[in-house]
C-alpha positions, -999 to +999 in steps of 0.1 A: +159-278+014+121-275+012+102-243+006+089-243+042+124-245+056+135-218+032+106-196+043+115-200+079+151-191+073+142-161+052+117-148+078+141-152+107+171-137+089+152-108+074+139-097+107+173-100+123+189-079+096+162-052+099+166-050+136+204-047+134+200-018+109+170+001+123+176+003+161+199+029+175+234+017+183+250+022+217+273+050+204+246+069+184+244+104+199+207+110+199+189+133+223+169+114+250+137+133+242+139+120+206+147+084+214+111+072+218+102+082+183+134+067+169+126+035+187+090+036+174+102+039+138+126+010+144+099-012+159+077-003+129+105-013+105+104-048+121+066-049+122+064-039+085+089-065+076+070-094+092+051-119+071+044-120+034+048-148+009+086-141+004+082-150-033+111-129-044+135-144-018+124-179-026+129-173-063+164-160-057+173-192-037+157-215-063+174-197-092+207-201-074+201-238-069+190-243-105+221-227-120+250-232-095+275-260-096+274-282-064+306-268-049+293-232-053+259-242-037+277-255-007+300-226-003+278-196-010+243-204+002+245-183+033+256-152+013+228-158-012+203-161+017+212-126+028+210-114-008+175-129-010+166-111+023+178-078+009+152-080-018+125-085+008+137-055+028+137-034-004+101-045-011+090-036+024+104-001+020+087+002-014+054-009+001+057+017+030+060+044+003+032+029-018+008+030+011+015+067+017+010+075-020-022+054-021-034+066+013-039+030+023-050+021+058-040-016+058-010-037+048-009-075+053-039-072+076-023-046+099-023-008+100+000+005+072+032+019+086+024+056+082-010+050+099+006+032+128+032+060+132+004+086+130-013+068+159+020+067+179+026+104+174-010+116+174-002+135+142-010+125+106+016+150+093+044+135+115+032+100+109+034+105+071+068+121+074+081+093+095+067+068+071+086+084+042+118+082+063+111+046+072+107+037+036+140+054+029+157+036+058+146+002+046+158+010+010+192+020+024+192-011+046+186-033+015+216-019-002+238-024+029+226-060+032+231-067-005+266-051-005+277-072+025+263-104+009+279-096-024+313-091-008+312-128+001+305-139-035+328-141-065+305-120-086+302-093-059+306-063-082+281-075-107+256-083-079+258-048-064+255-032-099+224-053-106+209-045-072+213-007-078+198-011-112+168-028-097+164+002-074+165+026-104+140+006-123+115+005-095+119+042-089+112+048-126+082+024-123+068+044-094+070+076-115+052+059-144+026+044-121+016+080-111+019+092-147-005+066-160-032+080-137-033+110-161-041+087-191-074+093-208-101+067-204-113+073-239-085+052-254-085+019-235-059+003-258-034+030-250-043+027-213-038-010-213-004-007-230+007+021-206-004+000-176+015-031-188+045-009-192+042+002-156+041-035-146+074-041-164+092-013-145+075-012-111+067-049-105+086-073-128+119-054-123+123-065-087+097-093-083+109-117-110+137-103-131+161-093-103+157-125-082+165-146-113+194-124-122+208-124-087+206-162-085+224-166-118+251-141-109+257-158-076+259-191-095+287-178-116+270-167-149+284-136-166+264-104-163+251-103-199+239-139-199+222-135-165+205-104-176+192-118-209+180-150-193+163-132-164+145-109-188+133-138-210+118-157-180+111-129-156+095-102-177+064-122-188+063-138-154+063-104-137+036-091-159+015-122-153+020-118-115+008-082-115-022-090-137-031-118-112-026-095-083-050-069-098-075-097-106-074-109-069-084-073-060-118-080-075-123-118-072-102-126-041-110-122-004-097-098+023-086-128+044-062-139+016-049-105+005-049-086+038-065-057+020-102-047+014-115-062-019-120-036-046-093-013-033-081-004-067-117+006-077-121+027-046-088+045-054-099+050-090-068+033-103-064+030-140-057-007-145-055-032-174-087-047-161-105-014-163-091-008-199-103-042-210-138-036-195-141-002-212-129-016-245-155-044-244-184-025-229-214-012-249-219+025-251-240+028-220-217+006-199-187+025-212-201+058-201-210+043-167-175+031-161-158+063-173-182+084-152-174+062-121-137+066-125-139+104-132-158+109-099-138+120-069-148+088-050-167+055-054-190+041-028-195+004-020-225+001-044-203+015-072-175-009-063-199-038-066-212-025-099-177-021-113-169-057-104-201-068-120-192-049-152-156-064-152-173-098-152-201-091-177-178-074-203-154-103-202-126-082-187-119-108-159-118-136-184-095-115-207-071-110-177-070-147-171-062-152-208-034-126-207-019-144-176-020-178-193-003-164-224+024-148-204+030-178-182+033-199-214+060-175-226+079-177-194+078-216-194+091-217-230+120-196-219+128-220-191+125-250-215+151-234-238+177-234-211+207-257-212+199-273-178+192-308-166+155-318-166+154-318-128+167-283-125+143-270-152+114-285-133+127-269-101+127-235-118+092-240-133+079-249-098+095-218-084+081-195-110+046-211-108+042-197-073+037-163-090+007-173-111-015-196-089-045-187-111-029-208-139-005-228-118+008-260-135 
């Protein structure tokens, strides 16, 4: 099956699963006056679930293909497709919550969920509250989908346990992501280390580690082996992916990302890119960057200046070097696997989607 046909199946199945979970059922006793809002939230659940690169689901399917015996592939692919979709539903819920925390207006080129719900209800407070509940609903839906998929797999108990552990790790990661915003800008090395630690918990946990782990568990590997292998490949890959995503925030385009360029700068986020720039800057530039980030807001001129400093201090190049080093680590882990050459190549190609900056 090609990536394009995988993508089409993932998209269709994900939206079907979200609709089934989100819309009221015929026997749900809900007051008529409240039904329009419940329907609006359900519609937003579907809208928020549309599109995206589906990298996590694709990696789950490709990992399953790389590790599973032929008879398991033929028997369990439909169940693994649903498991892959469960990760996408979980991610959508996490993004809905992220956009509320970050006060973001856009997601994938459309109004973020809480903004859309605020417009529907003519109330920011109610829109934000409904957004929180929508994120919770999608997180619950992801567990329901994963549980039903796991019940059709021989490794069902291990899959559910791994899926719940993924939830826990992302929740820890979100706490750490907020905590890192309190880090001092006077110690860039410590800021970089703390930010990379956030990447491990908030991003790598469900973006690369979990999809690899789910694919291996569904293929029949034992839980310990699947976890160790997923960490060896997925941890450096997940860090590289988030570094690349942060880099695209300053060197990409809104057309490709669906978000305004320089969004992290406007928000004053403490990133590895910022830490590297402060570390390499001269005293005047260092004071300028710190002053910018300690201000309550940054205008468009300051965003442009920050990007200029990221370039001139070598921070952008340092990020590219970090990404290349991490990708090399992930590839070495793949090469060490006891798999046929063709399956290793398949896994390399699947993982390379996460680091297009150094793809190959």
